[in-house]
N, C-alpha and C positions, 0 to 999 in steps of 0.2 A: 172849724173847731180847733181849739188849742190842744196841743199834745201834752197836757198836764192835768192833774186832778185839781180842780178849783174848789177851794173851801170858801163859800160865800157866807157872809155874816151880816147881821143887821147893822152893826158898827164895823167899819172897815178895819181889818187887821192883816198882819203878815208882812213879809219882807219880799223884796224883789228877788228874782232868780239869782242864784249864786253865779257871779261872773268870774272869768279867769282872773286870778290874783295877779297883782303887779309882780315884777321880777324881785322886788324887795319883800322879804317875808320875815315876820317876827315869830320866834319860837319860844315856847315856855316849857321848861322842865317841871313837870307836876310835882316831882319830889321836893321842890323848893316851896311848895304851897301848903305844906303841913308838917307834922312831926314824924320823924322816921322811927321805926321800930325794927329790931333785928332779932331773929331766932337762929341760934347755932344748932344745926342738926347733929344727930349722933356721929361721934367721931370728930366733930368740929371742922370738917373739911369743906362744908358748903354753908354759906350764910343765906338765909331766906329773908329778904328785905321787904318792907312795906312802908307806905306813907299814909298816915291817918290825917284826914282833913280836920282842922280844929275850929273852923267857922264856916258859915254859909258862903258859897262862892258862886260866881257867874262866869262861865267860860264864853268868850265872845268870838265871833266869826272872823275878826280881823287878826287872829293869832292862830298858830298851829301848836297844839298841845302834845307833849311827848310823855308817854307812860313808860318809864324805865323799869318799873317794878309793880307789885300789887298796890293799888291806890284804894283806900278804904274810906267810904262815906259812913261815919258812925251814927249812933243814936242821936236824934235831935239836930242833925246837920242836913241841910239841903244843898245839893249841887244842881245848878241850873245851867243847861247848855243851850246856847242860842241856835236857831235855825242856821244852817250853812256852815257850822263849825266843823273843823277837821281835827280828829284826834288820831295821832300815830302812836304805835306801841313797839317797843323793842322785842326782839326775838329772845326766847329763853335760852338758857345754857343747853348745849348738846355736845355729844362726844367730839364731833369735828364738823367743820363746815361742809365736808364732803358727805357726811352722814345725813341723808335727807329724812331719816326715820327718827322722830323724836323719842320713840319708845326705847331707844338705846340709852337714854339718860339713866344713870345708876342711882342718882340721888335727887332729892327734891330741887326745885328751881324757883326762881322768882320772875316769872314772865310778867310782862306788862299786862295788867288786867285791872278792870274796874269792878270793885266789890262794894255793893250797897248793903251794909249790915242791917240787922233788925232795928227799926226805928229811924233809920236814915231814909232820905228820899232823893230820887233822881228825876229831875224835870228835863227831859230831852225831847222836846216837842218841835221837831222839824216840820217843814212843809214840803209839798211836792216840788216847788220851785227851788227850795233850799234844804235838802235832806242833811241830816247829821251823819257824818261818815267816821266810823272806827276802822282802822286798817293798819297794815304793816308800816313800819317806819320807812320802808323803801318803795312803796306802791306809787308809781307815777300816774296811774289812771284815775286822777281826781281833778276837780276844778283847780286850775293853777298848775297842774302837772309837776314837772321835776323841780320847779321853783319852790314847791312846798316841802321838798325833802331836805332835811337838815344836812349840815356839811359833813356828815359822816355816814358811811354805809354800814348797816348792821348785818354782819355775816355769821353771827353766832360766836360764842366764846370758845375759841379753838385752843387757846394756850393759857387759860387762866382768866381771872376777872378783868384784866386790863388789856386784853387783846381782841376785843370784839369790834372796835371801830376803825374804819379805814377812811381817811379824809378824802373828800372829792377835791378836784383841783380847780384853781382859778377863782374861787369865791372871794368876795370882799366883806369884811366885817364892818357893818354900819354902826352898831352899838353893842355894848356888852362884850362878853367873851364867848366865842363860838363853842357850843356844846355844854355851856355852864349857865344854869339859871334861865333868865330871859335875855334873848339876844336877837339881833336883826342882821341878816346877811343878804347879799345880792350876788347874783350870777353864780358861776361855777358849773362844772360838768361832772357826771357820774362815770365811773369805770364801766364800760360796756363789755369788757373782756373777761367777765366773771360768769360763774354758773347761772346767775339769775337773769342775765341778759336784760339789764335795766333799760328804761326808756322805751323805744319803739317796740322792741321785741316783747317786752312784758305787756305792753298795751294791746298789741294785735296778734301776738303769736301764742305758742303753747304755754308760755309762762303764766299768762292770765288765768289759765284753766288748771294749772298743775300744783301751784304752791299751796301749802297748808301749814298750820302750827307756827305761824310767824309771830304770834303774840298770844295772850291768854284768852280773854273773852269778857263778856258782860255778865255779872252775877247780881241778882236781886235776892235778898233774904228778908222774908216777912215774918209776921207773927200769926199766920194762919195755921190751921191744923195739919200736922204731919202724923200719920197713924202708926209710926214705928213704935213697937213695944206695947201697944194697947191690946186689949182683948174685948170680946163682945160684952162681957159683963163689967169690965173695969173702967169703961169710959163714961164720964159724966157729961151728958149732952148739954150744950149751951153754957158750960161752966169752964172757967180756967182753974188752975191749981193742979191739973193732972200732969203737968210737964215736970220731968225729972231730967236734969242735965247731968251727964256723966263727969267723971274726973278726967282732966286733960293734962298730960305731961308737957310742961312748958318748953322742954328742950326737944323732945322727939315728936310731939303732937299726938302721941298714942292715946287712944280713948279707952277708958276702963270703967267698970262699975255699971250701974243701971242707967240705961238711956231710954227715955219714954217721951214721945211727942216732939222730938227734935231730930234734925238731920245734919251731920257735919258737912260743911261746905268743902267740896273737894278742892285741893290746892291751897287750903288755908290752915294746914296743920301747924300747931304751935301758937297761933294767934287766938287764944282761948276766948278772949272777950268778943271776938267777931266771927267765930267759926261755925255758928249754928244758925239754922233757920227753923221756924216753927214756933208754936206758942198758944194754939187754941183760941185765938181771937177771931170771933165770928161776927158778932154784932156789937158796935158798928163795924163795918168791914175794914180790915187792915188796908193801908194805903202806902205803897212804896214809890208812888210817883207816876210818871208818864214816859212811855217810849213810843214815839210816833214819827214816822218817816225817818227811820234809822237804817243805814246800810252798814252791815258788820261783815268784814272781809278777812279771810285768811287767818282766822282765829283758832282757838282750841289748843290744848296742850296735854299730852299724856305724861303725867308725872311718874306714875308707876302703874302696874297692872290694876285695872278697875278703879283707878284714881285719875280722873281727867277733868280738865276744864272744857266746857262746851262753848259754842258760839253765844248762846243765851242760856243761862242756868237760873231756874226759879225755885227757891227753897221756901215753902210755906207762904207764898205770896198771896195776899188777899185780894178780893174782888173790887176793892177800892182803887186798885192800880189799873192803869190804862195801857194796853198793848195793842197797837195797830199800825199797819203799814211798816213791816219789818222785813229786812232782807238778810239772809245768812248765806254767805258765799264761800265755798271751798274751806269749810271748817274741818278740823282734824278729827273731831269726835261727833257727838250729836249736835244738831242745830238748835232745837228747842227741847229742853228737858225740864220737866216739872216734878218736883218732889212735894207731894201734898199741895195744900193751898186750894183756893177756889177762884183764882184770877182767870179772866177770859181773854181771848186773843182773836183778832180779826185781821184779814188781809196780811198774810204772812207768806214769805217765800223761803223755802228750804232748797238750796241748790248745791249739789255735788258734795255732800257731806262725807266724812270718813266712816261714819257708822250709821246711826238711825237719824232720820230727819226730824222725827217727832217721837219723844220718849216720855212716858208717864210712870210715876212711881209713888208709893207711900200714900195712897188715898187722894189722888188728884180729883177735884170735883168741879173744875171749870167748864167753860164752853169754848169751842173753837169753830169759827166760820170763815170761809174763804181762805183756806190753806192750800198753797201749791208746793208740792215736793217733787223734785226731779233728782233721782239718784245718778251717780256716775255710771258711765257705760262699762267701766272696767276694762277697756281695751288696752290701755297702757301705752299705745302708740302716741307720738308727740307731733302730730301735724297741726294741732292747735286750732283747727277750724271745725272738725267733725267729731272730735272725741274729747274726753276729759282725762288727760293722761296723768293719773295719780299713782302714787306708790302702791304696790301690790297689797301692802298691809292696811291701806286706808282707802278703799274704793267703794265703801258702802255695804251695809248689811241688809237686814230685813227692812221693809218699807217703813214700818213703825214698830216700836216696842212698847208694850202696854203691860206693866207689872203691878202686882199688888205688893204688900209688904214682904220683905225677904224673910224676916224672922218668924212672923206669926201670920199665917195666911188668912186667919179669920178676924184680924184686927179691923176695927171700924174707926172712922168712916171708911167705907169701901171705896175702891178706885172705880168711880162711876161717872165719868165725864160725858159730855155730849159734843160730837163733831158733826158739822153740816157743811154742805156745799164746798167740798174740797176736791182737788184734783191731785192724785198721787201716782207718779210715774216711776216704775222700778228701773232696774239697771239695763233692761233690754237684752238684745241678742247679738251685740257686736263681738263679744269676746268668747273665746273657747272656754274661759273660766266658768261661764254660765252652765256649761255641760260638765266640765271635769272636776269642779270643786264640790266637796261634800256639803258645803253650806247650801241650804235649800233656796236662798234668795227668794223667799216667798213674800207675799203682801203683808198686811198687818199681822203682828205676832202678839197673841195674848197668853199670859202665863201667870203663875203665882197668885191666882184668884183675882187677877185684874179683869175688868170688864169696861164696856163703854157702849154708848148708843150712837151709831153712825147713820146719818141721813143724807140722801141726795148727793152722793159722792162717786167719783170715778176712781177705780183702782185698776191699773193697767200695766202691762209689760213687766210682769214679775216672772222670771223664768221658772222658778220652782213651785209656783202655785199661787192661788188667789188669796188665801188666808190661812193662818196657822194658829189654831186654838188648842192649847196643850194643858196638861195637868201632871202633878206628881203622883197622885194616888187614884184609886178607883172610886173614891167617894164623890158625892155631888150629883144630884139628879134634879128632876123638876120640883121636888118638894123640899130639897135641902140645898137650894141654890146659893146659900151663903157659906156653904162648906168650903173646904180647901180645894177649890176647883174652878178654874176659868171655864171649863166645859159646862159645869153646872150653872154658871151665870147666864148661859145662853138657852138653858133648857126649861126654864120656868120662872115663876114669879114668887118672890118671898112674901111671907104672910105678916111680917113685922119689920119695924125699923125704918119705914118710909123709903125715900129715894136712896139715901146714902147708908142705910143700915144702922146709923147712929141715932135716928129719931130727931134730927135737927131740921128745922124749917129754914132752908136757905133759898127760898123762892124758886127752887127747881121744880117742885110739884106742890100740890095742895095738901099732900099727905105729910104727916109728921112721924108718929110712932106706929101707925097702922101699916097695912099692906102696901107694898110698892105699887105703882101704877102700871108696871109691866116688867119684863125681864131686865135685869141689869145689863145684859149683853144683847145687842140688837144691831142688825143691818137692815135698813129700810130704804127702798128706792135707790140702791147703789148699783152701779153698772160696772161689771168686771169684764175686761177686754184684753185679749192676747196674753193671758196668764197660763202658766203650766205647759209651755211649749218646749221646754228644754229638759231632756233627761239629765240625770246627775249620777255621780258615783255613790251618792247616798242611797241606800237601799229603799228608803221610804219615799223617795222622790222619783216618780215615773212620768217623765214628760212625753209629749206627743212625738217629738223628734229625737232620735237617738244621738244625733251629732249636729254640729253647727253646719256642716255641709248639707245635711238633709234639710235643715231649716232654710238655708240659703237657696236651695233649689226650689223649695216650695214658694218662697217669697219673691224670688227674682225671675221666675220663669215667664214673665210677661203677662200671663193671664192666669193667675192662681185659681185653682179649682175652688168651687163653692165649698166652704167649710174648712179650708186649709188652716184657719186660725182658731177653729173650734176645739176646745179641750174637753175630754170626758171628766166625770166626777173624780175618777181615780187620778187624773192628771191635775185637776184643779185643787185638790185637797190632799196635801201630804199625809201619809198614813202614820199609824202609831209607831213610835220609836223611842229609844232610850234618850233621856234628857241630857243635854250638854250644859245646861245652865246651872242655876243655884240648886245644889242638892240632888242626889239621886232619888229614884222612886223609894217610897217608904212602905209599900205594901207587898213587895215581892213580885209585882207585875211590871211588865214593860210599860213605860209611861205612855199615856194615850195622847192622841192628837186627832182632831177633826172626826170625832165619833159619828156614827150614823145619825144619832139624834141631833148633833150640831149641824150636820149637813142638811138634814131635813128642815131644821129651823131656818137656816140661811136660804133655802130654796122654797120655803113655804110661800104659797101664792099670796097670802095676806101681806107679806113683806115687800112684794113688788120688786125684788132684786132681779137684775138682768145679767145673765152670764153669757159670755161669748157674743156680746152685742156691741157694735161699734158706735160710739156717740158722735163720731165725725170730727175728732180733733186732728190737727196736722202735726203728727208725731212720728218721725221715722223710727222704726224699731232698732236701728243701728246707732245713729249719730247722737241723738239725745240732746245735744248742746247748742244747736243753732236752728233758727227758723221755726220755733214751736209756736203754733197758734192754738190756743186752748179754747177757742169759741166753738161750741158744738155746731155742726152743720145738719144734724139730724133733728127734725122738728119735734119728735117725741122727747128728745133729751132736753129741749129748751122749754117745753111746756108739759110738765108732769100734771096729770089730772088727779092724782091721789096723794099729793105731798102732805106729810103730817109732821113737819118740823114743829116742835113745841115752842110756844111763845113765852120763853123764860130767859132771864138773865141776859137780855140784850140780843138774843137770837132773832134774826129776821125770819119769822115764820112764813112770810110771803115769798120767799126765794124758792119758788116752785119749779126749779130747773136742776139739772144734774151738773155737778162740778163747781169749781171756784169762779168760773167766768161764764156769763151768758152772752153778752153783747159787746163788752168793752174790756180790753186788756189793761186792767187797772194798774199793772206793774210797769207800764211803759212810762218813760220820761224821768224817773227818779232813781232807778236802780242801775247798778253796774251791769247786771244781766242784760238790760236793754241797751246799754252803751256798747256791749260786746256782741250784740246781735243774737242773743239766745232766743228772744221772742219776736215773732212776726205778729201780724194783725195790727189793729188800730185801737187806740183809746178814744172813747167818746167823752168829751168834757163839755157840758152845757154852759152857756152864758146864763147867769142867774141874777135876778133882780128881786130884792125884798122891799115890800112896801107895807103900808098899814091901811086897813079899811076904816069905814066910819064907826065901827064898833071897837076900834082899837086892836083888832086882831091882825097878826102878821099875815101877809100874803106873799107867797113865794112863787115867782114866775120864772120858768126856765125854758130855754129853747130845746125842744126834743126831736129826736129822730123817730119816725113812725115805727111802732112795733118793739122799740127798745124799752127795757124795764129799768126804771130809776127808783132809788130810795131817797126820800127827803128826810133829813135828820135835824134835830135841834139840841142845843146845849145851853145851859145857863151859866157855865163857867169856862167854856171853851176847852173843856177837858173830857168830860163824859158826854157822848152823844146818844140820843135815843130816837127811835123811828117815829116820824109823824105819819108817813104813809108810803107804801110802795105802789108805783103806778106804771102801767104800760102806756107809753106816750103816743100821742098823735103828732103828726108833722107840724112844726111851728111852735108857738108858745103854748105852754101847759101851765095851769094855775092851780096852786094848792093853798087853801086857807087853813091856817092853824087855829081851829075853833077852840082848842083847849087852853089857849094862852092869849093874854093881852099885853100890850106894851106897857111897861112900868119903869120904875127907876132902875131896875136890874136889867143888864143887857141880855139880849138873846142872840145866839149864834146859829146860823143855818148853813147846811151844806147839802148839795145834791150830787149823788154818785150814780153813774151809769153802771149797772151790775153786769 
């Protein structure tokens, strides 16, 4: 079997695997490909620069593209990036090269970032053989290695705007002017005697696991619904015209006046024409393009408190957009954050983020399947092989953050997304910080009237508890689950408003304005393992072990006693406490968390959740960052008898196993994580043949491994794929006839994925 994911199609397509580039490399400064715009911030001390693309463009794999500032894809412009293309970005301004914490920046910056504004489109459809890579300007761990690093090293702007580049030595200019526009260079060497330890040290040592905030990130802004500013009565379902954009100060970027239905893009202050996502477009679905087989490394940037660029930021992105096979590596803030919209995502990796791996806000209504998240272990040591040595300020927060609207917690559409078949691994037990820090480091965190339905997922190694469901007030119960309460969202079923509370039919359920088909908040067939084992200085977190030494003794004693890793309810579910987030309690009571009714719902027999049950993954509770095998070894985890994933919005309802992986480590072969040895296990990739029978129906034949589950999918545009069938294979050839289709003048594309 090939160690790559094979996309097999009726008509052959795709590119050969990306080979090491020749020593001669052509670089393109993207700032020369469009019009420049500049905003002078308050006081005139810092210029925030951006480049706006003025025509459709295609970036090709035979060049390396440099993002020196914010690059904006505006309305009616499409940027296409070929498979195998490398995009490098410059590091933002920071106080000094020695200051590794970007939060020290006192003014806005212009980090290299790619921002797709409303109406713009990004087609970044890589392949498993040739993924598209976004990374730091200095990262040597790419196809072609150091030859693809431009002739200057970006160490941060330490002495003003003209002191950020240090030339490497010995290179030859083949064409153009090095560092300006488009140019080609050959040879040269990087300075290895600097803090970043370029070259071999970065590729194999602690540097590969420690750097962050070396550029901005990828931003998509769509025209889907963002519920900020709406009320239950004030929203017109299935209609536009409700959006009210505020006034923006062109110099400072300050937002004033009424804001309804839009969300400012963090890091885009001052660029008023491009700074919002949202717009109420539901049918036809809004389409911002395709992100497929994209590896996004060392991104994110904290501009100011609560103003950050993430690895991937999605503002009101619609379900016409395709997000699948995405890697986020060592990002400074959140890895995947969704403000509203209803886009779906499959096969995504969140690895060692600085905050939350998966974050939802402002009425997100999409679906997520096959998400893998691994938090930093927080150790801070720099041996580079067993730990993720990150700065103390950015080593990961709650496992996920799930918010409703900040300003009006009853706004609709509600935050009610669906997540299925995901594996989420917390920070673990390597660091004493897991005990001494007041942060609970719990699993999924729901607040501000945020809710979601989670199915068939693994939540493990969260020191402060399995889940944290909180609220500001004492309102919200089984009959008023739409009230200002995440707790209430888990306690009952609403009698009106359909799935999203706004009465819109977005094919999530058959109901529209009537009763919802179940609670807005739900965990079903989720397995919780090794959670709540660390005590904390926070009074509301009472772990099983009072100290790291006690945990170490229990885990490392050679033959742990039965139940050493079992936590009680009081240890699994952090207790009521004062809120640290947006707004204090409003009813004079201590803010609630994990009430008895919520715990009862989570542990109800009908929901089939498993607590303190090992699914059989290979995950060391200390190291976290090497040798992870996510294939369950427990038979019951691989074959759920009561799986109830809904068959909506592209979800594979036949994925009747727990976690993001059943038989095949699908992240192998195309990710930096695989290159650096984070994942063990194997990927199963079948050889596939597509033929046509006498009725003109496509016949897909694939070589299967006995007992392995495969999904066969089809597309008419090589963009959006839908399930034909999910099948547990027999040894040898397996045949699937697509009886719903016949061969016509339109091409059909097929792929077979081992789950």
